[in-house]
N, C-alpha and C positions, 0 to 999 in steps of 0.2 A: 152329684158333687155335694160334699158336706156343706150344710148351710152356714156354719161358722166360717169356713174357708171362703165361701162365696161372698159373704158380707165383708170379711176382712180384705178381700181383693178389691171390693168396691171402695172401701175406706182408703186403700193404698192408691187407687186412682185419684181420689181427692187430695192425698198427700203429694202426689206428683204435680197436680195443678198448683197447690200451694208453693211448691218448690219453684215451678216456672214463673209464678207471680212474685217471687223474691221473699217468700215467707218461710218459716220453719216447716219442713215437710211432714206434717201430721194431718191425717184425715180421720173422719168419724162418720158413722152411719147409725141412725136410730131406727129400730125395727119394732113393729107392734107384735102382739102375742101370736098372730096368725102368720107372721113372717113377711108382712108387707113393709116396704121402706116408707117410713114417715117423713124422713128428710136426711139429707147429706150435708156435711159441713167440713170445713178445713181451717187450719190455722191461718188467721188473717192479721197477725200482730203487726207486720210491717206494711201490708197492703192497706189496712185500715188505720194504721198508727194507733193501735189500741192494745196495750199490753195484756188485757184480759180476754182478748178474742182468740182463745185456744180452740182447737177443733171441737172438743167436747162441749165447750160453752157455746160455740157457734151453733151446734146441733140443738142444744137445749133451748137456746133463744128462738131458733126457727120453729121448734115444735112446742113452744110455750103453751098455746091454747090447748093443744091435745094433751099435753102432760098434766094440765090442771083438771082434765076430765077424769072422774073417778074410774071410768072403764079401763083406763090405762095405768092406774096407780099400781106400782110395783110389778107390772107385767111386761114392760118393754125391755129390750136388750140394746145396749149401746156397744157398738164395735168401734175400736180405735186402733190406729197403727202403733201407738206407743202407750204404755201404762199411764193412766191419768196422774197428773201432778196433784199437790194438796188442794189447790183452788178448784180444779176440775172434779176431784173426788168429792169435795164438799158440795159442789153444784149437783153432782149425780145423786148424792144422798138427799139433798133438798128437793130435787125434782122427782123423787120416788121412782127412780129407775131400778128395776128388779135384778138386772144381770148386766155384767160388763165383761167383754171379751177383748183382749188386745193381742196384737201380733208380736210386740217386742217389750219385754220388761225393762224398766228404767231404774237402775240402782242409784242414780244420782238424784233425780227429782220424782221418781215414781212414788205414789202414795197409797194406792188401793191395797196392796199387800200389807204395808206397814199399818195402815188404819185398821184393816181387818184383824190383824194380829194384836192390836191394842198398844203398839209401840208409839213413841212420840218423835217429833221432829225437832228435838231440843237444839241440835246443831244448826238447824235452819233459822231458828228464832233468836240465836245468840246476838245477832247484830241489830235486833229490833228493840227499841226502847218503848216501854209500855207504861201508860198512866191510866189506871183503871178508876173510874168513878171519882174524879177529883172534886165534884160539886154535888152534894147530897140532894139539893133541890132539883137539879137537872136529872139526876137518877130517878127521883120520885116521879117527876113529870114523864119521863120515858116509860117507867114502869106502869103508870096509870094509862098511858096510851095503849100499851100492850094488853093490859087487863081489859080495857074497853074493846079492843080488837077481838080478843078471844071470846068475850061475852057476846059480841055481835054475831060471831060465827057459831054460837052455841057450845063453845068449848070451855073447859075448866081452865083457869089461869095457870100458865106453865112456867113463867119466868120466876126466878128466885125472889122471894119477898125481901125487900130491903127497907121497907118503911118501919 
């Protein structure tokens, strides 16, 4: 059996559990480079009363320590029953997951294809009011914390310079 199919079926099993639990029927599975399942997860928005507990985020949280290990950086595959939304796509990028496979594309909230193509979610953000950096002193304070954080990790400072 094709390994992608095998892991997508496993993710669909998690989606069925989410459905039975009264949550959105989406499941996910995270697999290491050798094809070992690191963890499984499912949408728990309504079961945990947490709007951020999507299946992909659930898997990333459960695999947190492993994903911080450089041995897994950009080498794991995340299988999901539905194309990841903007939040989950961002989490996948920040978790350094190297490959994503989904069973069903989502033209309403799916984001991986759009992000990969470089398009924007302008219509999704039209209802959001944004106030960026209203206080210079707080921006400088935040910038300094990030500079110190990067320095402690031996990295060059990456946040835009606002001072």
